[in-house]
N, CA, C and O atoms as a GROMACS GRO file, in nm:
protein
  420
    1MET      N    1  -0.728   0.908   2.679
    1MET     CA    2  -0.628   0.930   2.600
    1MET      C    3  -0.690   1.033   2.516
    1MET      O    4  -0.807   0.996   2.506
    2ASP      N    5  -0.672   1.170   2.433
    2ASP     CA    6  -0.737   1.249   2.424
    2ASP      C    7  -0.723   1.280   2.270
    2ASP      O    8  -0.610   1.315   2.236
    3ASP      N    9  -0.848   1.270   2.138
    3ASP     CA   10  -0.858   1.259   2.075
    3ASP      C   11  -0.737   1.274   1.943
    3ASP      O   12  -0.700   1.196   1.855
    4GLN      N   13  -0.707   1.395   1.975
    4GLN     CA   14  -0.572   1.451   1.932
    4GLN      C   15  -0.407   1.348   1.979
    4GLN      O   16  -0.330   1.326   1.885
    5THR      N   17  -0.376   1.304   2.094
    5THR     CA   18  -0.276   1.234   2.071
    5THR      C   19  -0.336   1.090   1.998
    5THR      O   20  -0.249   1.045   1.924
    6ARG      N   21  -0.418   1.033   1.997
    6ARG     CA   22  -0.462   0.907   1.951
    6ARG      C   23  -0.431   0.950   1.816
    6ARG      O   24  -0.342   0.885   1.762
    7ILE      N   25  -0.491   1.055   1.740
    7ILE     CA   26  -0.455   1.028   1.624
    7ILE      C   27  -0.265   1.085   1.580
    7ILE      O   28  -0.200   1.055   1.481
    8GLU      N   29  -0.240   1.141   1.656
    8GLU     CA   30  -0.044   1.141   1.605
    8GLU      C   31  -0.013   1.007   1.667
    8GLU      O   32   0.054   0.955   1.578
    9LEU      N   33  -0.020   0.928   1.754
    9LEU     CA   34   0.014   0.804   1.757
    9LEU      C   35  -0.049   0.675   1.641
    9LEU      O   36   0.025   0.592   1.588
   10GLU      N   37  -0.169   0.682   1.624
   10GLU     CA   38  -0.204   0.646   1.488
   10GLU      C   39  -0.125   0.729   1.357
   10GLU      O   40  -0.101   0.660   1.258
   11ALA      N   41  -0.101   0.818   1.355
   11ALA     CA   42  -0.017   0.885   1.192
   11ALA      C   43   0.143   0.858   1.216
   11ALA      O   44   0.232   0.889   1.137
   12ALA      N   45   0.162   0.791   1.347
   12ALA     CA   46   0.325   0.775   1.378
   12ALA      C   47   0.343   0.645   1.350
   12ALA      O   48   0.436   0.617   1.274
   13ALA      N   49   0.252   0.530   1.410
   13ALA     CA   50   0.242   0.434   1.384
   13ALA      C   51   0.241   0.384   1.230
   13ALA      O   52   0.285   0.279   1.183
   14PHE      N   53   0.189   0.474   1.177
   14PHE     CA   54   0.108   0.423   1.005
   14PHE      C   55   0.316   0.460   0.928
   14PHE      O   56   0.374   0.405   0.834
   15ARG      N   57   0.360   0.561   1.016
   15ARG     CA   58   0.472   0.650   0.938
   15ARG      C   59   0.574   0.498   0.952
   15ARG      O   60   0.633   0.466   0.849
   16THR      N   61   0.594   0.414   1.066
   16THR     CA   62   0.696   0.306   1.120
   16THR      C   63   0.620   0.197   1.026
   16THR      O   64   0.702   0.108   1.004
   17LEU      N   65   0.510   0.170   0.968
   17LEU     CA   66   0.488   0.055   0.927
   17LEU      C   67   0.559   0.137   0.780
   17LEU      O   68   0.645   0.070   0.723
   18ARG      N   69   0.530   0.263   0.724
   18ARG     CA   70   0.552   0.282   0.611
   18ARG      C   71   0.704   0.246   0.554
   18ARG      O   72   0.738   0.196   0.447
   19GLU      N   73   0.822   0.318   0.728
   19GLU     CA   74   0.922   0.312   0.670
   19GLU      C   75   0.986   0.154   0.681
   19GLU      O   76   1.090   0.120   0.625
   20HIS      N   77   0.921   0.085   0.746
   20HIS     CA   78   0.904  -0.069   0.767
   20HIS      C   79   0.924  -0.167   0.650
   20HIS      O   80   0.983  -0.274   0.659
   21LEU      N   81   0.857  -0.110   0.518
   21LEU     CA   82   0.833  -0.176   0.424
   21LEU      C   83   0.885  -0.137   0.330
   21LEU      O   84   0.932  -0.218   0.250
   22MET      N   85   0.892  -0.016   0.310
   22MET     CA   86   0.976   0.106   0.173
   22MET      C   87   1.084   0.131   0.238
   22MET      O   88   1.142   0.219   0.176
   23GLU      N   89   1.159   0.094   0.353
   23GLU     CA   90   1.298   0.078   0.383
   23GLU      C   91   1.421  -0.048   0.427
   23GLU      O   92   1.529  -0.100   0.398
   24LYS      N   93   1.314  -0.047   0.512
   24LYS     CA   94   1.392  -0.193   0.605
   24LYS      C   95   1.358  -0.354   0.556
   24LYS      O   96   1.434  -0.446   0.585
   25ARG      N   97   1.243  -0.370   0.483
   25ARG     CA   98   1.156  -0.491   0.384
   25ARG      C   99   1.169  -0.459   0.264
   25ARG      O  100   1.052  -0.469   0.228
   26THR      N  101   1.243  -0.417   0.148
   26THR     CA  102   1.184  -0.377   0.036
   26THR      C  103   1.214  -0.490  -0.021
   26THR      O  104   1.224  -0.466  -0.142
   27ASP      N  105   1.236  -0.620   0.002
   27ASP     CA  106   1.263  -0.732  -0.041
   27ASP      C  107   1.132  -0.842  -0.030
   27ASP      O  108   1.128  -0.953  -0.083
   28VAL      N  109   1.013  -0.773   0.062
   28VAL     CA  110   0.884  -0.813   0.045
   28VAL      C  111   0.823  -0.758  -0.058
   28VAL      O  112   0.828  -0.641  -0.095
   29GLN      N  113   0.742  -0.887  -0.121
   29GLN     CA  114   0.708  -0.882  -0.239
   29GLN      C  115   0.562  -0.810  -0.193
   29GLN      O  116   0.522  -0.833  -0.079
   30ASN      N  117   0.463  -0.702  -0.302
   30ASN     CA  118   0.382  -0.709  -0.259
   30ASN      C  119   0.318  -0.781  -0.223
   30ASN      O  120   0.266  -0.793  -0.112
   31ILE      N  121   0.310  -0.862  -0.350
   31ILE     CA  122   0.229  -1.017  -0.378
   31ILE      C  123   0.175  -1.101  -0.268
   31ILE      O  124   0.070  -1.153  -0.230
   32ASP      N  125   0.325  -1.085  -0.229
   32ASP     CA  126   0.352  -1.187  -0.062
   32ASP      C  127   0.249  -1.092   0.032
   32ASP      O  128   0.153  -1.146   0.088
   33LEU      N  129   0.268  -0.981   0.042
   33LEU     CA  130   0.182  -0.891   0.133
   33LEU      C  131   0.016  -0.937   0.121
   33LEU      O  132  -0.069  -0.969   0.205
   34MET      N  133   0.014  -0.923  -0.037
   34MET     CA  134  -0.143  -0.964  -0.047
   34MET      C  135  -0.219  -1.058  -0.012
   34MET      O  136  -0.332  -1.054   0.035
   35ASN      N  137  -0.118  -1.190  -0.049
   35ASN     CA  138  -0.137  -1.278  -0.069
   35ASN      C  139  -0.144  -1.361   0.099
   35ASN      O  140  -0.232  -1.444   0.121
   36LEU      N  141  -0.055  -1.330   0.192
   36LEU     CA  142  -0.047  -1.319   0.313
   36LEU      C  143  -0.172  -1.257   0.449
   36LEU      O  144  -0.223  -1.321   0.540
   37ALA      N  145  -0.188  -1.088   0.403
   37ALA     CA  146  -0.281  -1.016   0.502
   37ALA      C  147  -0.336  -0.957   0.406
   37ALA      O  148  -0.411  -0.865   0.438
   38GLY      N  149  -0.324  -0.982   0.288
   38GLY     CA  150  -0.516  -0.913   0.260
   38GLY      C  151  -0.502  -0.743   0.227
   38GLY      O  152  -0.591  -0.658   0.229
   39PHE      N  153  -0.333  -0.726   0.192
   39PHE     CA  154  -0.315  -0.603   0.216
   39PHE      C  155  -0.192  -0.550   0.160
   39PHE      O  156  -0.091  -0.578   0.225
   40CYS      N  157  -0.173  -0.470   0.038
   40CYS     CA  158   0.027  -0.408   0.051
   40CYS      C  159   0.020  -0.295   0.013
   40CYS      O  160  -0.082  -0.226   0.005
   41ARG      N  161   0.163  -0.256  -0.021
   41ARG     CA  162   0.212  -0.127  -0.014
   41ARG      C  163   0.102  -0.033  -0.067
   41ARG      O  164   0.076   0.068  -0.002
   42ASN      N  165   0.016  -0.070  -0.218
   42ASN     CA  166  -0.027  -0.010  -0.284
   42ASN      C  167  -0.220   0.014  -0.206
   42ASN      O  168  -0.308   0.097  -0.230
   43CYS      N  169  -0.216  -0.085  -0.130
   43CYS     CA  170  -0.325  -0.067  -0.060
   43CYS      C  171  -0.346   0.089   0.028
   43CYS      O  172  -0.421   0.186   0.034
   44LEU      N  173  -0.238   0.038   0.081
   44LEU     CA  174  -0.192   0.145   0.184
   44LEU      C  175  -0.205   0.312   0.115
   44LEU      O  176  -0.248   0.417   0.163
   45SER      N  177  -0.146   0.275  -0.018
   45SER     CA  178  -0.170   0.430  -0.097
   45SER      C  179  -0.230   0.443  -0.149
   45SER      O  180  -0.230   0.542  -0.222
   46ARG      N  181  -0.373   0.310  -0.153
   46ARG     CA  182  -0.521   0.381  -0.149
   46ARG      C  183  -0.604   0.422  -0.076
   46ARG      O  184  -0.699   0.499  -0.091
   47TRP      N  185  -0.566   0.369   0.002
   47TRP     CA  186  -0.637   0.408   0.142
   47TRP      C  187  -0.567   0.539   0.180
   47TRP      O  188  -0.638   0.608   0.253
   48TYR      N  189  -0.452   0.589   0.152
   48TYR     CA  190  -0.422   0.719   0.179
   48TYR      C  191  -0.484   0.825   0.043
   48TYR      O  192  -0.450   0.944   0.044
   49GLN      N  193  -0.530   0.798  -0.014
   49GLN     CA  194  -0.575   0.845  -0.216
   49GLN      C  195  -0.761   0.890  -0.067
   49GLN      O  196  -0.809   0.991  -0.014
   50GLU      N  197  -0.788   0.751  -0.068
   50GLU     CA  198  -0.952   0.774  -0.050
   50GLU      C  199  -0.908   0.827   0.103
   50GLU      O  200  -0.954   0.734   0.169
   51ALA      N  201  -0.864   0.893   0.173
   51ALA     CA  202  -0.847   0.989   0.291
   51ALA      C  203  -0.873   1.150   0.200
   51ALA      O  204  -0.946   1.248   0.202
   52ALA      N  205  -0.783   1.105   0.141
   52ALA     CA  206  -0.752   1.250   0.109
   52ALA      C  207  -0.868   1.300   0.068
   52ALA      O  208  -0.909   1.409   0.108
   53ASN      N  209  -0.952   1.203  -0.040
   53ASN     CA  210  -1.083   1.261  -0.135
   53ASN      C  211  -1.214   1.280  -0.047
   53ASN      O  212  -1.319   1.326  -0.092
   54GLU      N  213  -1.188   1.230   0.115
   54GLU     CA  214  -1.270   1.232   0.190
   54GLU      C  215  -1.316   1.324   0.216
   54GLU      O  216  -1.436   1.353   0.214
   55ARG      N  217  -1.203   1.402   0.252
   55ARG     CA  218  -1.116   1.550   0.297
   55ARG      C  219  -1.158   1.661   0.174
   55ARG      O  220  -1.142   1.780   0.198
   56GLY      N  221  -1.216   1.615   0.032
   56GLY     CA  222  -1.157   1.750  -0.078
   56GLY      C  223  -1.072   1.732  -0.107
   56GLY      O  224  -1.055   1.789  -0.214
   57ILE      N  225  -0.966   1.667  -0.069
   57ILE     CA  226  -0.866   1.710  -0.141
   57ILE      C  227  -0.816   1.573  -0.292
   57ILE      O  228  -0.784   1.456  -0.313
   58GLU      N  229  -0.832   1.654  -0.333
   58GLU     CA  230  -0.793   1.568  -0.496
   58GLU      C  231  -0.707   1.481  -0.548
   58GLU      O  232  -0.630   1.557  -0.606
   59MET      N  233  -0.676   1.397  -0.563
   59MET     CA  234  -0.562   1.307  -0.525
   59MET      C  235  -0.607   1.108  -0.639
   59MET      O  236  -0.675   1.007  -0.620
   60SER      N  237  -0.511   1.166  -0.750
   60SER     CA  238  -0.543   1.018  -0.815
   60SER      C  239  -0.451   0.959  -0.740
   60SER      O  240  -0.384   1.002  -0.647
   61LYS      N  241  -0.458   0.826  -0.807
   61LYS     CA  242  -0.385   0.692  -0.744
   61LYS      C  243  -0.294   0.672  -0.793
   61LYS      O  244  -0.234   0.568  -0.766
   62ASP      N  245  -0.229   0.788  -0.910
   62ASP     CA  246  -0.083   0.750  -0.921
   62ASP      C  247  -0.007   0.883  -0.870
   62ASP      O  248   0.112   0.881  -0.904
   63GLU      N  249  -0.047   1.007  -0.791
   63GLU     CA  250  -0.058   1.087  -0.650
   63GLU      C  251   0.003   0.998  -0.576
   63GLU      O  252   0.125   0.982  -0.564
   64ALA      N  253  -0.104   0.927  -0.516
   64ALA     CA  254  -0.114   0.904  -0.417
   64ALA      C  255   0.030   0.787  -0.400
   64ALA      O  256   0.125   0.801  -0.322
   65ARG      N  257   0.009   0.680  -0.495
   65ARG     CA  258   0.157   0.611  -0.486
   65ARG      C  259   0.244   0.698  -0.497
   65ARG      O  260   0.304   0.703  -0.390
   66GLU      N  261   0.298   0.791  -0.588
   66GLU     CA  262   0.402   0.863  -0.540
   66GLU      C  263   0.469   0.841  -0.448
   66GLU      O  264   0.574   0.783  -0.420
   67ILE      N  265   0.328   0.947  -0.368
   67ILE     CA  266   0.383   1.018  -0.212
   67ILE      C  267   0.385   0.898  -0.135
   67ILE      O  268   0.455   0.927  -0.038
   68TYR      N  269   0.348   0.777  -0.122
   68TYR     CA  270   0.362   0.611  -0.041
   68TYR      C  271   0.468   0.644  -0.082
   68TYR      O  272   0.514   0.744  -0.028
   69TYR      N  273   0.559   0.574  -0.202
   69TYR     CA  274   0.663   0.501  -0.240
   69TYR      C  275   0.800   0.638  -0.246
   69TYR      O  276   0.920   0.620  -0.232
   70GLY      N  277   0.730   0.768  -0.271
   70GLY     CA  278   0.822   0.820  -0.224
   70GLY      C  279   0.922   0.840  -0.405
   70GLY      O  280   1.024   0.906  -0.427
   71MET      N  281   0.838   0.752  -0.503
   71MET     CA  282   0.914   0.797  -0.609
   71MET      C  283   0.790   0.716  -0.702
   71MET      O  284   0.692   0.658  -0.655
   72PRO      N  285   0.830   0.732  -0.863
   72PRO     CA  286   0.679   0.736  -0.952
   72PRO      C  287   0.703   0.564  -0.914
   72PRO      O  288   0.807   0.502  -0.896
   73TYR      N  289   0.546   0.517  -0.912
   73TYR     CA  290   0.552   0.345  -0.874
   73TYR      C  291   0.625   0.258  -0.983
   73TYR      O  292   0.640   0.136  -0.968
   74ASP      N  293   0.660   0.313  -1.074
   74ASP     CA  294   0.729   0.214  -1.241
   74ASP      C  295   0.856   0.211  -1.169
   74ASP      O  296   0.939   0.120  -1.164
   75ASP      N  297   0.858   0.347  -1.103
   75ASP     CA  298   1.075   0.348  -1.053
   75ASP      C  299   1.046   0.255  -0.931
   75ASP      O  300   1.137   0.173  -0.923
   76TRP      N  301   0.969   0.242  -0.851
   76TRP     CA  302   0.986   0.103  -0.774
   76TRP      C  303   0.991   0.034  -0.817
   76TRP      O  304   1.111   0.009  -0.829
   77LYS      N  305   0.897  -0.081  -0.891
   77LYS     CA  306   0.902  -0.139  -0.961
   77LYS      C  307   1.032  -0.205  -1.012
   77LYS      O  308   1.096  -0.304  -0.977
   78ALA      N  309   1.043  -0.146  -1.073
   78ALA     CA  310   1.200  -0.151  -1.141
   78ALA      C  311   1.294  -0.182  -1.034
   78ALA      O  312   1.378  -0.269  -1.060
   79GLN      N  313   1.296  -0.149  -0.965
   79GLN     CA  314   1.392  -0.180  -0.860
   79GLN      C  315   1.422  -0.269  -0.739
   79GLN      O  316   1.529  -0.299  -0.685
   80ASN      N  317   1.253  -0.313  -0.704
   80ASN     CA  318   1.217  -0.420  -0.595
   80ASN      C  319   1.158  -0.500  -0.666
   80ASN      O  320   1.211  -0.609  -0.649
   81GLN      N  321   1.049  -0.508  -0.760
   81GLN     CA  322   0.980  -0.598  -0.751
   81GLN      C  323   1.023  -0.704  -0.880
   81GLN      O  324   1.057  -0.672  -0.994
   82THR      N  325   1.013  -0.820  -0.829
   82THR     CA  326   1.075  -0.976  -0.862
   82THR      C  327   0.969  -1.000  -0.948
   82THR      O  328   0.876  -0.921  -0.940
   83GLU      N  329   0.959  -1.101  -1.039
   83GLU     CA  330   0.873  -1.164  -1.097
   83GLU      C  331   0.812  -1.286  -1.056
   83GLU      O  332   0.871  -1.394  -1.048
   84ALA      N  333   0.643  -1.256  -1.020
   84ALA     CA  334   0.563  -1.376  -0.928
   84ALA      C  335   0.584  -1.522  -1.007
   84ALA      O  336   0.606  -1.509  -1.128
   85SER      N  337   0.582  -1.640  -0.964
   85SER     CA  338   0.537  -1.740  -1.000
   85SER      C  339   0.426  -1.755  -1.050
   85SER      O  340   0.374  -1.648  -1.082
   86PRO      N  341   0.359  -1.857  -1.074
   86PRO     CA  342   0.210  -1.874  -1.126
   86PRO      C  343   0.112  -1.895  -1.073
   86PRO      O  344  -0.005  -1.863  -1.094
   87GLU      N  345   0.198  -1.996  -0.946
   87GLU     CA  346   0.082  -1.985  -0.814
   87GLU      C  347   0.088  -1.916  -0.744
   87GLU      O  348  -0.004  -1.894  -0.665
   88LYS      N  349   0.204  -1.850  -0.745
   88LYS     CA  350   0.162  -1.713  -0.633
   88LYS      C  351  -0.006  -1.592  -0.710
   88LYS      O  352  -0.115  -1.552  -0.670
   89GLN      N  353   0.078  -1.584  -0.834
   89GLN     CA  354  -0.040  -1.483  -0.937
   89GLN      C  355  -0.165  -1.552  -0.869
   89GLN      O  356  -0.243  -1.510  -0.784
   90GLU      N  357  -0.155  -1.675  -0.939
   90GLU     CA  358  -0.320  -1.708  -0.927
   90GLU      C  359  -0.359  -1.696  -0.794
   90GLU      O  360  -0.477  -1.662  -0.786
   91ALA      N  361  -0.288  -1.714  -0.661
   91ALA     CA  362  -0.299  -1.672  -0.523
   91ALA      C  363  -0.361  -1.495  -0.527
   91ALA      O  364  -0.476  -1.459  -0.505
   92PHE      N  365  -0.285  -1.439  -0.551
   92PHE     CA  366  -0.330  -1.284  -0.517
   92PHE      C  367  -0.466  -1.261  -0.637
   92PHE      O  368  -0.526  -1.155  -0.621
   93LYS      N  369  -0.530  -1.373  -0.782
   93LYS     CA  370  -0.667  -1.320  -0.851
   93LYS      C  371  -0.735  -1.299  -0.697
   93LYS      O  372  -0.785  -1.198  -0.648
   94VAL      N  373  -0.711  -1.477  -0.624
   94VAL     CA  374  -0.758  -1.436  -0.521
   94VAL      C  375  -0.825  -1.360  -0.368
   94VAL      O  376  -0.930  -1.327  -0.314
   95ALA      N  377  -0.676  -1.362  -0.348
   95ALA     CA  378  -0.677  -1.198  -0.199
   95ALA      C  379  -0.744  -1.130  -0.257
   95ALA      O  380  -0.861  -1.118  -0.221
   96PHE      N  381  -0.684  -1.050  -0.387
   96PHE     CA  382  -0.740  -0.936  -0.437
   96PHE      C  383  -0.884  -0.948  -0.438
   96PHE      O  384  -0.950  -0.870  -0.369
   97ALA      N  385  -0.932  -1.025  -0.499
   97ALA     CA  386  -1.087  -1.041  -0.527
   97ALA      C  387  -1.158  -1.031  -0.430
   97ALA      O  388  -1.276  -0.994  -0.438
   98GLU      N  389  -1.076  -1.077  -0.276
   98GLU     CA  390  -1.150  -1.098  -0.128
   98GLU      C  391  -1.153  -1.028  -0.064
   98GLU      O  392  -1.244  -1.018   0.019
   99ASN      N  393  -1.022  -0.921  -0.076
   99ASN     CA  394  -0.950  -0.850  -0.006
   99ASN      C  395  -0.983  -0.640  -0.031
   99ASN      O  396  -0.992  -0.544   0.046
  100VAL      N  397  -0.990  -0.666  -0.220
  100VAL     CA  398  -1.003  -0.532  -0.218
  100VAL      C  399  -1.164  -0.512  -0.356
  100VAL      O  400  -1.249  -0.423  -0.361
  101GLY      N  401  -1.151  -0.588  -0.410
  101GLY     CA  402  -1.216  -0.644  -0.495
  101GLY      C  403  -1.218  -0.544  -0.651
  101GLY      O  404  -1.147  -0.446  -0.671
  102GLU      N  405  -1.312  -0.596  -0.739
  102GLU     CA  406  -1.298  -0.538  -0.894
  102GLU      C  407  -1.251  -0.461  -0.912
  102GLU      O  408  -1.144  -0.457  -0.972
  103ASN      N  409  -1.334  -0.330  -0.847
  103ASN     CA  410  -1.308  -0.156  -0.896
  103ASN      C  411  -1.240  -0.109  -0.816
  103ASN      O  412  -1.256   0.013  -0.806
  104LYS      N  413  -1.135  -0.171  -0.720
  104LYS     CA  414  -1.020  -0.017  -0.652
  104LYS      C  415  -0.935  -0.095  -0.723
  104LYS      O  416  -1.019  -0.053  -0.802
  105GLY      N  417  -0.837  -0.181  -0.790
  105GLY     CA  418  -0.713  -0.213  -0.806
  105GLY      C  419  -0.668  -0.123  -0.870
  105GLY      O  420  -0.549  -0.124  -0.902
   0.00000   0.00000   0.00000
């Protein structure tokens, strides 16, 4: 497989993952994704931002989130996010530290 085809397939897989999380499974909370898988929608938007920045494209965290979520992040949270239990919040602290680190949130 040539590099261009590989890149196109990877991009298609990313778009399908985004669609799945943003349209088909809005019920799955970011905190649950982070606690179980070590990443969430915010991580995906951060990775998008980092890829843009590495290529010299200036993009803030908020801009990347709006591109990924298709709306301002606060709007997404208001529409889809539920209150997490204290147990989930504690587990999130551990998952975040292990998978993201203190400087990337």
